[in-house]
C-alpha positions as CSV (number, residue, x, y, z in Angstrom):
1,M,-33.0,35.7,-17.1
2,N,-30.0,37.9,-17.5
3,Q,-28.9,37.6,-21.1
4,Q,-25.3,38.1,-20.0
5,N,-25.5,34.9,-18.0
6,K,-26.1,32.8,-21.2
7,Q,-23.5,31.1,-23.4
8,I,-23.9,31.4,-27.1
9,I,-22.4,28.9,-29.5
10,T,-22.4,29.8,-33.2
11,Q,-20.4,27.6,-35.4
12,S,-20.3,26.0,-38.8
13,C,-18.5,22.8,-39.9
14,T,-18.4,20.4,-42.8
15,V,-18.7,16.6,-42.2
16,T,-15.7,14.6,-43.3
17,P,-16.1,11.3,-45.1
18,C,-14.8,9.4,-42.1
19,D,-17.8,10.5,-40.1
20,A,-20.3,9.1,-42.7
21,G,-22.8,6.8,-41.2
22,I,-23.0,8.2,-37.6
23,R,-26.0,9.9,-36.2
24,I,-26.0,13.7,-35.9
25,D,-26.4,13.6,-32.1
26,Q,-23.4,11.3,-31.8
27,Y,-21.4,13.6,-34.1
28,L,-22.2,16.6,-32.0
29,S,-21.4,14.6,-28.8
30,N,-17.9,14.0,-30.1
31,M,-17.6,17.6,-31.0
32,F,-18.9,18.9,-27.6
33,P,-17.9,16.2,-25.0
34,E,-18.6,18.6,-22.2
35,F,-22.4,18.4,-22.9
36,S,-24.6,15.3,-22.4
37,R,-26.2,13.5,-25.3
38,G,-29.6,14.6,-23.8
39,T,-28.6,18.3,-23.9
40,I,-27.5,17.9,-27.6
41,Q,-30.7,16.2,-28.5
42,K,-32.6,19.2,-27.0
43,W,-30.6,21.5,-29.3
44,I,-31.7,19.4,-32.2
45,A,-35.3,19.4,-31.1
46,N,-35.3,23.2,-30.7
47,N,-34.1,23.5,-34.3
48,E,-30.8,25.0,-33.2
49,I,-28.9,22.5,-35.4
50,R,-29.3,22.6,-39.2
51,I,-27.9,20.3,-41.8
52,N,-27.5,22.0,-45.2
53,G,-29.8,24.7,-43.9
54,N,-32.5,22.2,-43.0
55,T,-33.8,21.1,-39.6
56,C,-33.0,17.6,-38.6
57,K,-33.8,14.8,-36.1
58,S,-31.3,13.2,-33.6
59,K,-31.4,9.9,-35.4
60,Q,-30.5,11.3,-38.8
61,K,-27.3,9.7,-40.1
62,L,-24.6,11.7,-41.9
63,K,-23.4,10.9,-45.4
64,G,-20.3,13.1,-45.5
65,F,-19.7,16.6,-46.8
66,E,-22.8,18.1,-45.2
67,S,-22.6,21.6,-43.9
68,I,-23.7,21.8,-40.3
69,N,-24.7,25.1,-38.7
70,I,-24.9,25.4,-34.9
71,D,-26.6,28.3,-33.3
72,V,-27.2,27.4,-29.6
73,S,-28.2,29.5,-26.6
74,I,-27.2,27.6,-23.5
75,E,-29.1,28.2,-20.3
76,P,-27.4,27.6,-16.9
77,I,-27.0,23.9,-16.3
78,I,-26.3,24.1,-12.6
79,E,-29.4,24.2,-10.4
80,D,-27.6,24.5,-7.1
81,K,-27.8,27.8,-5.3
82,P,-24.8,30.3,-5.1
83,Q,-23.5,30.8,-1.6
84,K,-21.2,33.6,-0.7
85,M,-18.1,32.3,1.1
86,D,-14.5,33.2,1.6
87,L,-12.7,31.0,-0.9
88,D,-8.9,30.9,-0.6
89,I,-8.1,31.7,-4.2
90,L,-4.4,31.6,-5.1
91,F,-4.8,32.6,-8.7
92,E,-7.5,33.6,-11.1
93,D,-7.6,34.9,-14.7
94,N,-10.1,34.7,-17.6
95,D,-9.7,31.0,-18.0
96,I,-9.0,29.3,-14.6
97,I,-9.4,29.6,-10.8
98,V,-6.8,27.9,-8.5
99,V,-8.3,27.5,-5.1
100,N,-6.9,26.1,-1.8
101,K,-9.8,23.9,-0.5
102,P,-9.9,23.6,3.3
103,A,-10.4,20.2,5.0
104,G,-14.1,19.7,5.8
105,M,-15.5,21.3,2.7
106,L,-17.2,19.0,0.2
107,V,-16.5,19.7,-3.5
108,H,-20.0,18.9,-4.8
109,P,-23.5,18.9,-3.2
110,G,-24.8,15.4,-2.5
111,S,-27.2,13.3,-0.5
112,G,-27.4,14.8,3.0
113,N,-25.1,17.7,2.0
114,P,-27.1,20.0,-0.3
115,D,-25.1,23.1,0.1
116,N,-22.0,24.9,1.6
117,T,-19.8,23.1,-0.9
118,L,-17.0,24.4,-3.1
119,L,-19.5,24.4,-6.0
120,N,-21.9,26.6,-4.2
121,G,-19.1,29.1,-3.4
122,L,-17.9,29.1,-7.0
123,L,-21.4,29.9,-8.3
124,A,-21.4,33.0,-6.0
125,H,-17.9,34.0,-6.9
126,N,-18.5,34.0,-10.7
127,E,-22.1,33.7,-12.0
128,T,-21.0,32.3,-15.4
129,Q,-19.7,29.1,-13.7
130,S,-23.4,27.9,-13.9
131,L,-23.0,27.6,-17.6
132,L,-20.3,24.9,-17.3
133,P,-20.6,21.3,-16.3
134,R,-20.1,20.9,-12.6
135,A,-19.5,24.7,-12.4
136,G,-16.2,24.2,-14.1
137,I,-14.8,21.7,-11.5
138,V,-12.7,19.1,-13.4
139,H,-11.3,17.1,-10.5
140,R,-12.0,16.8,-6.8
141,L,-10.5,16.2,-3.4
142,D,-12.1,14.2,-0.6
143,K,-14.0,16.2,2.0
144,L,-11.3,15.7,4.6
145,T,-8.4,16.4,2.2
146,S,-7.1,19.9,1.9
147,G,-5.2,21.6,-0.9
148,L,-5.1,22.9,-4.4
149,M,-7.7,22.4,-7.1
150,V,-8.0,24.1,-10.5
151,V,-11.4,25.1,-11.8
152,A,-12.3,26.1,-15.4
153,K,-14.1,29.4,-16.2
154,T,-14.7,28.8,-19.9
155,T,-15.7,25.8,-22.1
156,H,-12.3,26.0,-23.8
157,A,-10.5,25.8,-20.5
158,Y,-12.8,23.0,-19.3
159,N,-12.1,20.8,-22.3
160,S,-8.4,21.5,-22.1
161,L,-8.1,20.6,-18.5
162,V,-10.3,17.5,-18.9
163,D,-8.1,16.3,-21.8
164,Q,-4.9,16.9,-19.7
165,L,-6.4,14.8,-16.8
166,K,-7.3,12.0,-19.2
167,D,-3.7,12.1,-20.7
168,H,-2.2,12.1,-17.2
169,T,-0.2,15.2,-17.9
170,V,-1.5,17.1,-14.9
171,T,1.0,17.0,-12.0
172,R,-0.6,16.6,-8.6
173,Q,1.8,16.3,-5.6
174,Y,0.6,15.7,-2.1
175,F,2.0,15.9,1.4
176,A,1.0,13.1,3.7
177,I,1.8,11.6,7.1
178,V,1.6,7.8,7.3
179,K,1.8,5.4,10.2
180,G,5.0,3.3,10.2
181,V,8.6,4.0,9.2
182,L,9.5,4.0,5.5
183,S,13.1,3.9,4.5
184,K,12.7,4.9,0.9
185,G,10.2,5.8,-1.8
186,N,8.5,3.5,-4.1
187,R,5.9,3.1,-6.8
188,I,2.5,1.4,-6.3
189,D,0.8,0.2,-9.4
190,M,-2.4,-1.5,-8.3
191,P,-5.9,-1.3,-9.8
192,I,-8.6,0.3,-7.6
193,G,-12.3,-0.5,-7.6
194,R,-15.4,-0.4,-5.4
195,H,-15.1,-2.5,-2.2
196,K,-17.2,-5.7,-2.6
197,K,-18.8,-5.5,0.8
198,H,-18.6,-1.9,1.8
199,R,-19.9,0.1,-1.2
200,T,-18.8,3.5,0.2
201,K,-15.2,2.3,0.3
202,M,-12.7,1.6,-2.4
203,A,-10.2,-1.2,-2.5
204,V,-7.3,-2.7,-4.5
205,S,-9.1,-5.1,-6.9
206,I,-8.2,-7.1,-9.9
207,T,-11.4,-5.8,-11.6
208,G,-10.6,-2.2,-10.8
209,K,-9.2,0.6,-12.9
210,K,-5.5,1.2,-13.3
211,A,-4.1,3.3,-10.5
212,V,-0.4,4.4,-10.1
213,T,1.0,6.2,-7.0
214,H,4.6,7.4,-6.5
215,F,5.9,8.5,-3.1
216,E,9.2,9.8,-1.6
217,V,10.2,9.8,2.0
218,L,10.6,13.3,3.5
219,E,11.1,12.9,7.3
220,N,11.2,9.9,9.6
221,F,9.9,9.6,13.2
222,K,9.9,6.5,15.4
223,H,6.4,5.5,14.4
224,Y,5.5,7.8,11.5
225,T,6.8,9.1,8.2
226,T,6.1,12.2,6.2
227,V,6.0,11.5,2.4
228,K,5.6,13.4,-0.8
229,V,3.1,11.6,-3.1
230,N,2.7,12.0,-6.9
231,L,-0.3,10.6,-8.8
232,E,-0.3,9.3,-12.3
233,T,-4.0,8.6,-12.1
234,G,-6.8,10.0,-10.1
235,R,-8.9,7.2,-8.7
236,T,-11.3,7.8,-5.8
237,H,-9.4,7.6,-2.4
238,Q,-6.3,6.5,-4.4
239,I,-3.6,7.6,-2.0
240,R,-5.5,6.4,1.0
241,V,-6.3,3.0,-0.5
242,H,-2.8,2.4,-1.8
243,M,-1.0,3.3,1.4
244,H,-3.4,1.2,3.4
245,Y,-2.9,-1.7,1.1
246,V,0.9,-1.7,1.5
247,G,0.6,-1.3,5.3
248,Y,1.2,2.4,5.8
249,Q,-2.2,3.9,6.5
250,L,-2.5,7.7,6.7
251,L,-2.5,9.2,10.1
252,G,-6.0,10.1,11.2
253,D,-7.8,8.3,8.3
254,P,-11.3,7.6,9.5
255,V,-12.1,5.1,6.8
256,Y,-9.0,3.1,5.9
257,G,-7.3,3.3,9.3
258,N,-7.9,3.3,13.1
259,H,-6.9,6.7,14.4
260,L,-7.6,5.6,18.0
261,R,-5.0,2.9,17.9
262,V,-1.6,4.4,18.7
263,E,1.7,2.9,19.7
264,P,1.9,2.3,23.5
265,D,5.3,4.0,23.9
266,L,4.2,7.3,22.5
267,E,4.3,10.3,24.9
268,P,0.8,10.9,26.4
269,G,0.6,14.3,24.9
270,L,1.3,13.0,21.4
271,K,-1.1,10.1,21.9
272,E,-3.9,12.5,22.6
273,A,-3.0,14.8,19.6
274,I,-3.1,11.9,17.2
275,R,-6.4,10.5,18.6
276,V,-8.2,13.8,18.3
277,F,-6.7,14.7,14.8
278,P,-10.0,15.0,12.9
279,R,-9.0,13.8,9.4
280,Q,-6.6,11.9,7.2
281,A,-3.2,13.7,7.1
282,L,-3.3,14.5,3.4
283,H,-2.8,17.8,1.6
284,A,-2.6,18.6,-2.2
285,Q,0.4,20.9,-2.1
286,V,1.5,21.2,-5.7
287,L,-0.5,21.5,-9.0
288,S,1.0,21.8,-12.4
289,F,-0.6,21.8,-15.9
290,V,-0.6,23.5,-19.3
291,H,-2.5,26.8,-19.2
292,P,-5.5,26.4,-21.6
293,S,-4.8,29.7,-23.4
294,S,-1.1,30.6,-23.1
295,K,-0.1,26.9,-23.6
296,E,2.7,27.4,-21.1
297,Q,3.3,25.1,-18.2
298,V,2.1,26.6,-15.0
299,K,2.8,25.5,-11.4
300,F,1.1,26.3,-8.1
301,K,2.3,25.5,-4.6
302,C,0.8,26.2,-1.2
303,K,1.8,25.7,2.4
304,I,0.5,22.6,4.2
305,A,-2.7,23.2,6.1
306,E,-2.4,24.6,9.6
307,D,-3.7,21.5,11.3
308,L,-1.2,19.4,9.5
309,S,1.6,21.8,10.5
310,E,0.5,21.5,14.1
311,I,0.5,17.7,14.2
312,L,3.9,17.7,12.4
313,E,5.3,19.9,15.2
314,E,3.9,17.5,17.8
315,L,5.7,14.6,16.1
316,R,8.9,16.6,16.0
317,D,8.6,17.5,19.7
318,F,7.6,14.1,21.1
319,D,8.5,11.2,18.6
320,S,12.2,10.6,18.5
321,I,13.6,10.6,15.0
322,K,14.8,7.2,13.6
323,T,18.3,7.8,12.2
324,Q,19.3,4.3,11.0
325,Y,17.5,2.4,8.3
326,E,17.4,-1.3,7.3
327,D,17.2,-1.8,3.5
328,D,14.5,-4.4,3.1
329,G,14.6,-4.4,-0.7
330,D,11.9,-3.4,-3.2
331,W,8.3,-4.3,-2.4
332,E,6.6,-7.1,-4.2
333,V,2.9,-6.4,-4.2
334,F,0.5,-9.0,-5.3
335,L,-3.2,-8.7,-6.2
336,P,-5.6,-10.2,-3.6
337,E,-7.5,-13.3,-4.6
338,E,-11.0,-12.3,-5.7
């Protein structure tokens, strides 16, 4: 193996009294959250971890004030194959890559989709991505959602971005087209969990995880609305599930909507354009976070995807704009009975 394609961690630390009583593998897991407990136990088994100069076992408990020496050589942890592809990279430096993912591209390989994913493309773009968990990918977009993603290039950047996502300090703004006429923006604070009957779907559920979505109205049509959506949390299918739950499903959504069902008074040309639109009308347009090294707030914005731009023009051409609104008050959203 190319020695340059390895990551070396050489570090020393002293155990504080508050860590007394915990196992060495647990201590190191807290120290290196980007690596699995199994990986850390392999370091210990390979004698790459020493306590007071001596080898140790994973179950050894710390007493406090020990000196721990770490000298680890990390092999690539990604087994997927690199695949050369034309990634739409908006920005890249020594720490991060900001990429504009097209609709139709999976982020990670999975069952039935072993390759041609963003991960495969990243491995070909930068060979050291294989040294990072998930090739440096810290968040994802659905296959049929287009837009911006940030990818880490170093362990430091990976940890920084993961922490920011956990702290909900990463700003993710989306453009979407929903079915129905919204008069004003709102906030949806409803937990999301796995659907009880359809395990590939998500749903609003009292046993789910907290999920908060904010949206603002951009433009109205007779039967559709374009909205700007901001996420506080990043649950699977969050925008799609929340908008469906409150009665404004995304145009073209193949899972949480019926793209073949259109209003009977639409122009025939617009009916056909909506029925053949191949995906949910959702695009991650703005991404903002603190740069892992400079510690400055950075912000990236891209144009909406071409297919969304085309369907938007169809709406403007055929669907007359609603100009008067009726204020129906704030929503009251209740949890479904489980």
